[in-house]
C-alpha positions as CSV (number, residue, x, y, z in Angstrom):
1,M,-220.0,-54.0,-53.5
2,R,-223.6,-54.1,-53.9
3,F,-223.2,-55.9,-57.5
4,Y,-222.0,-58.6,-55.7
5,F,-224.4,-58.8,-52.7
6,L,-227.1,-58.6,-55.7
7,I,-225.6,-61.7,-57.2
8,C,-225.0,-63.3,-54.0
9,L,-228.8,-62.6,-53.3
10,L,-230.0,-63.9,-56.7
11,L,-227.5,-67.0,-56.5
12,V,-229.5,-68.0,-52.7
13,A,-233.0,-67.3,-54.7
14,S,-231.7,-70.0,-57.3
15,L,-230.8,-72.7,-55.1
16,N,-234.3,-71.9,-53.0
17,A,-235.9,-72.1,-56.4
18,V,-234.8,-75.6,-57.1
19,A,-235.0,-77.1,-53.7
20,Q,-238.8,-76.1,-53.8
21,I,-239.0,-77.6,-57.4
22,L,-237.4,-80.9,-56.1
23,E,-239.9,-81.0,-52.9
24,A,-242.8,-80.8,-55.2
25,Q,-241.8,-83.4,-57.6
26,E,-241.8,-87.3,-57.1
27,P,-238.1,-88.5,-56.6
28,L,-236.1,-89.8,-59.1
29,I,-235.4,-93.5,-58.4
30,T,-233.6,-95.3,-60.7
31,D,-231.7,-99.0,-61.4
32,R,-228.6,-97.6,-61.7
33,P,-225.8,-97.8,-60.6
34,G,-225.5,-100.6,-58.6
35,Q,-224.5,-103.4,-60.8
36,G,-226.7,-106.5,-59.2
37,T,-229.2,-104.0,-57.8
38,D,-232.5,-103.1,-59.5
39,A,-235.2,-100.6,-57.3
40,P,-238.3,-102.0,-56.7
41,Y,-240.4,-98.8,-57.9
42,V,-242.6,-98.4,-60.9
43,L,-242.8,-95.4,-63.1
44,T,-245.7,-93.2,-62.6
45,P,-247.7,-93.7,-65.7
46,G,-247.0,-91.5,-68.5
47,E,-243.5,-90.8,-67.6
48,V,-240.3,-92.1,-69.6
49,Q,-237.3,-92.8,-67.9
50,V,-233.6,-93.2,-69.7
51,E,-230.7,-94.5,-68.1
52,M,-227.3,-94.8,-69.4
53,G,-223.7,-95.7,-68.6
54,F,-219.9,-96.7,-69.3
55,L,-218.1,-99.4,-68.0
56,Y,-214.7,-100.6,-68.5
57,Q,-214.0,-103.6,-66.9
58,D,-210.7,-106.2,-66.6
59,D,-211.0,-109.8,-66.6
60,S,-207.8,-111.8,-66.5
61,N,-209.7,-115.2,-66.4
62,L,-210.9,-114.5,-69.9
63,D,-208.0,-112.6,-70.9
64,Q,-209.8,-109.6,-72.0
65,T,-210.9,-105.7,-71.3
66,V,-214.8,-105.2,-71.7
67,I,-215.8,-101.7,-72.2
68,L,-219.6,-100.7,-72.6
69,Y,-220.6,-97.5,-74.2
70,P,-223.2,-97.2,-73.4
71,N,-225.2,-99.5,-71.5
72,T,-228.9,-98.1,-72.5
73,L,-231.9,-99.0,-70.1
74,V,-235.2,-97.3,-71.2
75,R,-238.2,-97.5,-68.8
76,I,-241.8,-96.5,-69.6
77,G,-244.8,-96.2,-67.0
78,V,-248.0,-97.9,-68.2
79,L,-250.4,-98.5,-65.2
80,E,-250.3,-97.7,-61.8
81,R,-248.3,-101.0,-60.7
82,L,-246.6,-101.5,-64.2
83,E,-243.8,-100.0,-66.2
84,L,-242.5,-101.9,-69.6
85,R,-238.7,-102.1,-70.2
86,A,-236.2,-102.2,-73.1
87,S,-231.9,-102.9,-73.0
88,A,-229.3,-103.3,-74.9
89,T,-225.4,-102.4,-75.0
90,L,-222.5,-101.3,-77.0
91,F,-219.4,-103.0,-76.4
92,Q,-215.9,-104.5,-76.9
93,Q,-213.8,-107.2,-75.7
94,G,-210.9,-104.8,-76.0
95,P,-209.7,-101.4,-76.9
96,R,-209.0,-102.1,-80.4
97,D,-210.9,-104.7,-80.7
98,E,-214.5,-105.0,-83.0
99,T,-217.9,-103.5,-81.6
100,Y,-220.9,-105.1,-81.1
101,V,-224.4,-104.2,-80.2
102,S,-225.9,-106.8,-77.7
103,P,-229.1,-108.7,-77.9
104,V,-232.0,-106.8,-77.0
105,T,-234.0,-107.3,-73.6
106,L,-237.4,-106.9,-73.0
107,G,-239.4,-107.0,-69.9
108,A,-241.9,-105.3,-67.5
109,K,-241.5,-104.3,-63.6
110,I,-244.6,-105.1,-61.0
111,D,-245.1,-103.3,-58.2
112,V,-245.9,-106.0,-55.5
113,S,-245.9,-104.7,-52.4
114,E,-245.2,-101.9,-50.0
115,N,-243.0,-101.5,-47.0
116,R,-245.2,-101.8,-44.0
117,G,-243.6,-103.1,-40.9
118,L,-241.9,-106.3,-41.7
119,I,-243.0,-106.4,-45.2
120,P,-240.5,-104.9,-47.6
121,K,-241.4,-102.9,-51.0
122,S,-240.9,-105.4,-53.5
123,A,-241.4,-106.0,-57.3
124,V,-240.8,-108.5,-59.6
125,I,-239.1,-108.2,-62.9
126,I,-240.0,-110.7,-66.1
127,N,-237.5,-110.1,-68.7
128,F,-236.7,-112.1,-72.0
129,T,-233.6,-111.4,-74.1
130,L,-234.6,-112.1,-77.8
131,P,-233.1,-114.2,-80.3
132,R,-230.5,-113.2,-82.5
133,E,-228.2,-113.9,-84.9
134,G,-224.2,-113.2,-85.6
135,P,-221.1,-113.7,-84.5
136,E,-220.2,-115.8,-81.4
137,E,-220.1,-112.5,-79.6
138,V,-223.9,-111.7,-79.7
139,L,-225.0,-115.5,-80.8
140,N,-228.2,-116.1,-78.9
141,L,-230.1,-118.5,-80.4
142,A,-233.4,-118.4,-78.4
143,A,-235.3,-116.4,-76.3
144,Q,-233.6,-116.1,-72.5
145,P,-236.0,-116.0,-69.7
146,E,-235.6,-114.6,-66.5
147,I,-237.5,-113.4,-63.3
148,R,-236.5,-111.1,-60.6
149,L,-237.4,-110.7,-57.2
150,L,-236.5,-106.9,-56.0
151,M,-237.0,-105.7,-52.4
152,N,-236.0,-102.7,-50.6
153,H,-236.3,-102.7,-46.3
154,G,-236.6,-98.9,-45.0
155,I,-234.1,-99.1,-41.7
156,T,-234.6,-95.2,-41.0
157,S,-235.3,-92.1,-43.2
158,N,-232.3,-92.1,-45.5
159,F,-230.7,-95.5,-45.2
160,S,-232.3,-98.8,-46.6
161,I,-231.1,-102.0,-47.9
162,T,-232.4,-103.2,-51.5
163,T,-232.0,-107.2,-52.3
164,N,-232.3,-109.2,-55.3
165,L,-232.8,-112.6,-56.6
166,S,-233.3,-114.0,-59.8
167,A,-233.0,-116.8,-62.2
168,A,-232.2,-117.1,-65.8
169,W,-232.2,-119.9,-68.2
170,I,-229.3,-119.5,-70.6
171,N,-229.3,-121.4,-73.7
172,V,-227.0,-124.5,-74.3
173,E,-227.4,-125.8,-77.6
174,D,-230.5,-124.1,-79.1
175,V,-232.3,-125.3,-75.7
176,V,-232.7,-123.1,-72.7
177,T,-232.0,-125.4,-69.9
178,F,-229.2,-123.8,-68.3
179,P,-230.0,-121.7,-65.4
180,L,-228.3,-119.0,-64.1
181,H,-229.0,-117.9,-60.7
182,S,-227.9,-114.4,-59.0
183,Y,-228.0,-112.4,-55.9
184,A,-227.4,-108.8,-54.9
185,A,-227.8,-106.8,-51.4
186,S,-227.1,-103.3,-51.9
187,F,-226.8,-100.5,-48.5
188,D,-227.9,-97.3,-49.6
189,L,-227.3,-94.2,-46.9
190,G,-229.0,-90.8,-48.2
191,V,-226.0,-88.3,-47.0
192,T,-227.9,-85.4,-48.3
193,E,-231.3,-84.6,-50.4
194,Y,-229.4,-84.7,-53.9
195,I,-226.3,-86.8,-52.7
196,T,-226.7,-90.8,-51.8
197,T,-224.0,-93.3,-51.8
198,F,-224.1,-97.3,-51.4
199,A,-221.9,-100.4,-51.0
200,E,-223.0,-103.8,-52.8
201,F,-222.6,-107.1,-52.4
202,Y,-223.4,-109.3,-55.2
203,G,-222.9,-112.4,-57.6
204,F,-223.6,-115.5,-59.8
205,W,-224.1,-119.1,-59.6
206,S,-224.7,-121.9,-61.9
207,R,-223.4,-125.7,-62.8
208,S,-220.3,-124.8,-63.9
209,D,-219.1,-121.4,-62.4
210,T,-219.5,-118.9,-59.0
211,S,-218.3,-115.5,-58.7
212,H,-218.9,-113.0,-55.9
213,L,-218.4,-109.2,-56.3
214,F,-218.3,-106.1,-54.2
215,N,-219.1,-102.6,-56.0
216,F,-219.5,-99.0,-54.5
217,G,-220.3,-95.0,-55.5
218,G,-222.9,-92.7,-55.1
219,T,-225.3,-90.6,-57.3
220,I,-226.1,-86.8,-57.3
221,L,-229.6,-85.1,-58.5
222,L,-228.6,-82.1,-60.4
223,L,-232.0,-81.6,-61.3
224,P,-235.6,-82.9,-60.4
225,D,-235.4,-85.2,-63.7
226,L,-231.4,-85.5,-64.0
227,Q,-228.8,-87.6,-61.5
228,L,-225.3,-88.7,-62.5
229,D,-223.9,-91.7,-60.9
230,L,-219.9,-93.2,-60.6
231,S,-219.1,-96.2,-59.0
232,G,-216.1,-99.0,-58.9
233,G,-216.0,-102.6,-57.7
234,L,-213.6,-105.6,-57.7
235,G,-214.2,-109.3,-57.6
236,L,-214.2,-111.8,-54.4
237,T,-213.4,-114.6,-55.4
238,K,-211.0,-116.0,-58.4
239,N,-213.0,-116.0,-61.3
240,A,-214.6,-113.0,-61.0
241,P,-213.2,-110.3,-63.1
242,N,-210.5,-108.1,-61.3
243,Y,-212.0,-104.3,-61.0
244,F,-214.3,-102.3,-62.5
245,V,-215.3,-98.8,-62.9
246,S,-218.6,-97.2,-64.3
247,A,-220.3,-93.8,-64.7
248,G,-223.5,-92.6,-66.1
249,F,-226.3,-90.8,-66.1
250,S,-230.2,-90.9,-65.9
251,V,-232.7,-88.5,-67.0
252,R,-236.6,-88.5,-66.3
253,F,-239.1,-87.1,-69.5
């Protein structure tokens, strides 16, 4: 009996110690797991954060299944209001198809404003997807620029709305002239100090195509610098993917 009492006492003490460590550190804020939403927060100078995830997507419009494993984003805090970013994806367009590495995207996130009254917390991401030769699945003839505006509106202490608007210019016959726009709105709820949930609406539109999707899921903070996430979603319009599921983790160094 005394042995079980000591075990329980050690468990409670360990949980209290972990809670104190979590409270003492800056919160771990990631750009996962939303599919269309990035958070308007930059890393502290000197921090490095790696965010990786798996995605399985069924798309009957293209008669294919897309598998991403992993989708990797590396973020590096450089200045108080600036972080550098690099991302790439290993993917297949079917379980038995060839595996490809996507062109690398390099960029920066710049902190713009804090949340004060009607003014939202905001930041801007500027990305460039680098040119790459290769098969049609990864061919990128010229650098593709993208600019993304990120905003977060704090409603209560545990509920906020994150919105994104972006424009990218896609290659058309070796000339970057094809604008692709996107939007996203994520409704984020903190269930506890360590568990959050979200529901996200997002979409894309261009001169030749429009699609709208819904995504929902959550995150759990296992350690001060380690977070797991799980999400899934479906297409809301005819030309959007049928459904997708995603899981991943984020770690801060």
